[in-house]
N, C-alpha and C positions, 0 to 999 in steps of 0.2 A: 318082350322080346326087341319093342325099338331101345330098352334099356341096357340089353345083350351085350352092344358095340358097348357104350362108355364105359363101362363094366370093365369087361375085359382088357380097354383102352388102363381104368388105374391098378389093373392086378396086374399090366406090362409094368406100369407105371411104377409102382407101390414091389414087385422085385428087382426093377433098374439101382431107384433109392437103398433096397435096404444093400446092396451090392456095393454100390456107387457114391451114393448119396442122394440127399435127399434136394438139390438141385438139378441133377440130372434126372430126378422122377420128374422131378415139375417143371424140365421141359417139354422132358418128354409128353407127359397128360396137354401139358398150355399147348403145343403144337398140334398133337393129334385130335385133345377138345374138338380144335379150330374150326382146323376140316373136315370134322366131322359135324361140325354145327355145321357149317356151308355147307356139304353135302342136303341135311336133313332137312335148312333153311329153302334150299335148292328144289327139293322136295314139296316140300309146300307148296313154294310158289306156284308149280308146276301140276299139284293137286286141284288149286286154286281155275288152274287158269279152265284142266281140264272139264271146272265142276258149272264155273261161269257157259263153255259150249255142249253141256249135258250128256258128257264126255261122261256117266255116273264110276264104274268100268277101272279108267283108264287114268281115274283119282282116286280115287280106293287103292289100287297099286301101285302106284305109284310111290302111296305109304309104304305101303305092308308090305313089299320086297326092301323094304331102308339097311335089314338088318342084312339080307345077301345083298345087296345092294353095297355093304361097306367090307364086307367081307376083303378084298386089295386090298384097301387100304391099311387094312389091318394090318397083312401079310407086312405090307412094306413098312409100320412102328411093329409091327417081332423083329421085320431083321433090324430097325436101326435101332430097337433095347439092343439088341442079341450081340453090334458091333458097338454102340460105344460100354457093352460090359465086359467085352472080349479089349478090346484099343484098349479102356483104362487100365486092365490087370496088367494087363504086356509090358502096359508103362512101366508100374511100379515093376516086376518081379529084375 
């Protein structure tokens, strides 16, 4: 489950790279992976904080709910992918 957001981001980037070129797909992937990585690292820090306070359920849920918390970020990446693909195809015609 924790790999799913990165797999979806990879799919979006590959789709963009296939349509508009490797560079655009790579930029989308790197920006999305940086944002997802930051989100995952923040959740890890929260989990460690909760563990030290002996809040076991909160610690588990801060990691376990990450795929659902990353949905808005993935929707933003999907919108960016759609915009980049649409914007470039209009410029070429």
